[in-house]
C-alpha positions as CSV (number, residue, x, y, z in Angstrom):
1,M,20.7,-21.9,-3.1
2,I,20.1,-18.2,-2.7
3,S,23.2,-16.1,-3.1
4,R,24.2,-13.3,-0.8
5,R,23.4,-10.7,-3.4
6,E,19.9,-12.1,-3.9
7,R,19.3,-12.2,-0.2
8,A,20.4,-8.6,0.2
9,L,18.1,-7.6,-2.6
10,N,15.2,-9.4,-1.0
11,Y,15.8,-7.7,2.3
12,A,16.1,-4.3,0.6
13,I,12.7,-4.8,-1.2
14,L,11.0,-6.0,2.0
15,T,12.5,-3.1,4.0
16,A,11.2,-0.6,1.4
17,F,7.6,-2.1,1.5
18,A,7.7,-2.2,5.3
19,A,8.7,1.5,5.4
20,L,5.8,2.4,3.1
21,A,3.4,0.6,5.5
22,L,4.9,2.0,8.7
23,V,5.4,5.7,7.8
24,P,1.6,6.4,7.7
25,L,1.1,4.6,11.0
26,L,3.9,6.5,12.6
27,G,2.2,9.7,11.4
28,V,-1.1,8.8,13.1
29,V,0.7,7.9,16.3
30,A,2.7,11.2,16.2
31,S,-0.5,13.1,15.5
32,A,-2.3,11.4,18.5
33,L,0.5,12.5,20.8
34,T,0.7,16.1,19.5
35,P,-0.9,18.7,21.8
36,A,-4.1,20.1,20.4
37,A,-2.7,23.5,19.9
38,Q,0.1,22.2,17.6
39,A,-2.1,19.7,15.6
40,S,-2.3,20.1,11.9
41,P,-3.6,18.0,9.0
42,S,-0.1,17.4,7.6
43,F,2.6,15.2,9.1
44,T,4.5,17.1,11.9
45,W,6.7,15.7,14.6
46,P,5.3,16.8,18.0
47,H,7.4,19.2,20.2
48,G,5.8,17.7,23.2
49,I,3.8,14.6,24.1
50,D,0.1,14.9,25.2
51,L,-1.4,11.6,26.3
52,G,-4.5,13.4,27.3
53,N,-5.8,13.2,23.7
54,F,-6.6,9.5,24.4
55,T,-8.5,10.3,27.6
56,T,-10.4,13.1,25.9
57,A,-11.3,11.0,22.9
58,W,-12.3,8.1,25.1
59,H,-14.8,10.1,27.1
60,Q,-16.1,12.5,24.4
61,G,-16.5,9.7,21.9
62,H,-18.2,7.2,24.3
63,F,-15.8,4.5,23.1
64,A,-16.3,2.3,26.2
65,S,-19.8,1.6,25.0
66,Y,-18.8,1.3,21.3
67,L,-15.9,-1.1,22.0
68,G,-18.2,-3.2,24.3
69,S,-20.7,-3.6,21.4
70,S,-17.9,-4.5,18.9
71,V,-16.4,-7.1,21.3
72,L,-19.9,-8.6,21.9
73,V,-20.6,-8.8,18.1
74,A,-17.2,-9.9,17.0
75,V,-16.8,-12.7,19.6
76,S,-20.3,-14.0,18.9
77,V,-19.6,-14.1,15.2
78,V,-16.3,-15.8,15.7
79,L,-17.8,-18.5,18.0
80,L,-20.8,-19.2,15.7
81,T,-18.6,-19.2,12.6
82,A,-16.0,-21.5,14.1
83,V,-18.6,-24.1,15.2
84,L,-20.5,-24.1,12.0
85,S,-17.5,-24.1,9.7
86,I,-15.9,-27.0,11.6
87,L,-19.0,-29.1,11.2
88,A,-19.5,-28.1,7.5
89,G,-15.8,-28.4,6.7
90,F,-15.6,-31.9,8.2
91,S,-18.7,-32.9,6.3
92,F,-17.4,-31.6,2.9
93,A,-13.9,-33.1,3.5
94,H,-14.7,-36.6,4.8
95,F,-18.3,-37.6,4.0
96,D,-19.6,-38.8,0.6
97,Y,-23.2,-38.0,-0.2
98,P,-25.2,-36.9,-3.2
99,G,-24.8,-33.2,-4.0
100,R,-21.8,-32.7,-1.8
101,S,-19.7,-30.9,-4.5
102,F,-22.7,-28.8,-5.6
103,L,-23.5,-27.7,-2.0
104,F,-19.8,-26.8,-1.5
105,Y,-19.7,-24.6,-4.6
106,V,-23.0,-23.0,-3.7
107,T,-21.4,-22.1,-0.3
108,L,-18.4,-20.6,-2.1
109,V,-20.8,-18.2,-4.0
110,G,-20.8,-16.2,-0.7
111,L,-17.2,-15.2,-1.4
112,M,-18.3,-13.4,-4.6
113,V,-21.4,-11.5,-3.3
114,P,-20.6,-8.1,-1.9
115,P,-22.7,-6.9,1.1
116,E,-23.9,-3.9,-0.9
117,A,-25.9,-6.2,-3.1
118,F,-28.1,-7.5,-0.3
119,V,-28.0,-5.1,2.6
120,I,-31.3,-3.3,1.7
121,P,-33.5,-6.5,1.4
122,L,-31.7,-7.9,4.4
123,Y,-32.7,-4.8,6.4
124,F,-36.4,-5.3,5.5
125,N,-36.2,-9.0,6.2
126,L,-34.7,-8.4,9.7
127,R,-37.2,-5.6,10.4
128,G,-40.0,-7.9,9.5
129,A,-38.6,-10.4,11.9
130,R,-38.3,-7.6,14.6
131,L,-34.5,-8.1,14.7
132,S,-33.4,-4.7,13.3
133,D,-31.7,-2.3,15.7
134,S,-30.4,-5.3,17.8
135,Y,-27.2,-7.1,18.1
136,W,-28.7,-10.1,16.3
137,A,-29.0,-7.8,13.2
138,L,-25.2,-7.7,13.2
139,I,-24.3,-11.1,14.5
140,L,-26.5,-13.3,12.2
141,P,-25.6,-11.6,8.8
142,Q,-21.9,-11.3,9.6
143,T,-21.8,-15.0,10.6
144,A,-23.4,-15.9,7.3
145,Q,-20.9,-13.6,5.4
146,S,-18.0,-15.3,7.1
147,L,-19.1,-18.9,6.5
148,A,-18.1,-19.1,2.9
149,F,-14.5,-18.4,3.6
150,S,-14.4,-20.3,6.9
151,V,-16.0,-23.5,5.5
152,F,-13.5,-23.4,2.6
153,W,-10.6,-22.9,5.0
154,M,-11.6,-25.7,7.4
155,R,-12.4,-28.1,4.6
156,N,-9.0,-27.6,3.1
157,F,-7.3,-28.2,6.4
158,F,-9.3,-31.4,7.2
159,R,-8.4,-32.7,3.7
160,S,-4.7,-32.1,4.4
161,V,-4.8,-34.3,7.5
162,P,-3.0,-37.6,6.7
163,V,-5.4,-40.4,5.9
164,S,-3.4,-42.8,8.1
165,I,-4.5,-40.8,11.2
166,I,-8.1,-41.0,10.3
167,E,-7.9,-44.7,9.5
168,A,-6.1,-45.5,12.7
169,A,-8.8,-43.6,14.7
170,R,-11.6,-45.5,13.0
171,L,-9.8,-48.9,13.6
172,D,-9.7,-48.0,17.3
173,G,-13.5,-47.6,17.2
174,A,-13.7,-43.8,17.2
175,S,-17.0,-42.4,16.0
176,D,-17.2,-39.5,13.6
177,W,-18.1,-37.1,16.4
178,R,-15.1,-38.3,18.5
179,L,-12.8,-38.2,15.4
180,L,-13.8,-34.6,14.8
181,W,-13.6,-33.1,18.3
182,R,-10.9,-35.3,19.9
183,I,-8.5,-35.7,17.0
184,L,-9.0,-33.3,14.1
185,V,-10.0,-30.1,16.0
186,P,-7.0,-30.2,18.4
187,T,-4.6,-30.6,15.4
188,S,-6.3,-27.8,13.6
189,R,-5.5,-25.2,16.2
190,P,-3.2,-23.0,14.1
191,A,-5.6,-23.0,11.1
192,L,-8.6,-22.5,13.5
193,L,-6.9,-19.5,15.3
194,T,-6.0,-18.0,12.0
195,M,-9.5,-18.3,10.7
196,A,-10.9,-16.9,14.0
197,M,-8.5,-13.9,13.8
198,L,-9.5,-13.1,10.2
199,V,-13.2,-13.3,11.0
200,F,-12.7,-11.2,14.1
201,M,-10.9,-8.5,12.1
202,W,-13.5,-8.5,9.3
203,T,-16.3,-8.3,11.8
204,W,-14.6,-5.6,13.9
205,N,-14.0,-3.4,10.8
206,E,-17.5,-3.8,9.4
207,F,-19.1,-0.5,8.8
208,L,-22.0,-0.8,6.3
209,L,-24.2,-3.3,8.3
210,P,-24.0,-1.3,11.6
211,L,-24.7,1.9,9.7
212,V,-27.9,0.4,8.1
213,M,-29.1,-1.8,10.9
214,I,-28.4,0.2,14.1
215,T,-30.1,3.4,15.2
216,D,-29.6,3.0,18.9
217,E,-26.5,4.9,20.0
218,N,-25.8,2.4,22.8
219,K,-25.5,-0.4,20.2
220,R,-23.2,1.3,17.8
221,T,-20.0,-0.5,17.0
222,A,-16.5,1.1,17.3
223,P,-16.0,1.9,13.5
224,L,-19.5,3.4,13.4
225,G,-18.9,5.4,16.5
226,L,-15.6,6.6,15.1
227,A,-17.4,7.9,12.0
228,F,-19.8,9.9,14.1
229,F,-16.9,11.1,16.3
230,Q,-15.1,12.3,13.1
231,S,-18.1,14.2,11.9
232,E,-18.2,16.1,15.3
233,H,-14.5,16.8,15.5
234,T,-13.5,17.5,11.9
235,T,-10.6,19.8,12.5
236,Q,-9.4,18.3,15.9
237,Y,-6.7,16.2,14.3
238,S,-5.1,15.0,17.5
239,L,-8.4,13.7,18.9
240,L,-9.2,12.0,15.6
241,A,-5.9,10.2,15.5
242,A,-6.2,9.2,19.1
243,A,-9.7,7.8,18.5
244,S,-8.5,5.9,15.4
245,I,-5.8,4.2,17.5
246,I,-8.3,3.3,20.2
247,V,-10.5,1.6,17.6
248,A,-7.7,-0.2,15.9
249,L,-5.7,-1.2,19.0
250,P,-7.8,-4.4,19.9
251,V,-7.2,-5.9,16.4
252,V,-3.5,-5.0,16.5
253,A,-3.0,-6.5,20.0
254,L,-4.8,-9.7,18.9
255,Y,-2.6,-10.0,15.9
256,V,0.6,-9.5,17.9
257,F,-0.6,-12.0,20.5
258,L,-1.5,-14.7,17.9
259,Q,1.2,-13.8,15.3
260,R,3.0,-17.2,15.5
261,H,-0.3,-19.1,15.2
262,F,-1.4,-16.8,12.4
263,I,1.7,-17.5,10.3
264,S,1.5,-21.2,10.9
265,G,-2.2,-21.3,10.1
266,M,-1.7,-19.4,6.9
267,L,0.7,-22.1,5.7
268,S,-1.5,-25.0,6.9
269,G,-5.0,-23.7,6.0
270,A,-4.3,-23.6,2.3
271,V,-2.2,-26.6,1.9
272,K,-4.6,-28.7,-0.1
273,G,-7.6,-27.6,-2.2
């Protein structure tokens, strides 16, 4: 049993780490609310609040278009990844066929290959297929990138489901398709939502692929648009901070909304290897 002294020490350590994480965020928020005339590169507490920085950054940075592109790409990647990883994870977890383990470990190789290693040949392949400078040039590669982790995640969850549940369903005459979609997928909701949130966050924050694949300004994603906005407003610190918050806000809001499922899924998705 944890003593009162140990509990106090744990809370002190956690509080210190939380402060280290929150102080820079508070600095960005304070800078975004600082009037442009008072803005500086160092941390300063604003004498007044200027919400107009967000409006100015929104219109000058064309973030409505950029956020729309990011939402389209991220949601598409999440949906494709979820469907494919559910099917592959179920196959690796509950079917026995020659080469199953080999295929699974080949899939896991995707966790070790950085995007920088294949982005140039990928660009030429997509250009040859006439897919460059399109949303497909972002959706398809990022789906492939996410599958290694997602298949591993869903396989682990499906293997953690009690065998008695699966045997009872089969005794009742449930087919593999019905077992998957009527029994296993509904019970995997926390793990599935956690996986979806992580994939959404990775896709939303992706910078290299949009930079290489996209030249049309109307198809730029939010992080890429933020980089161009930063190059045009190098010394306008309040606008830069406001633009950064605009780009990060959807991911933060999604995490806050799904926080309970995220914590539950983190515990259930890695129960069994």
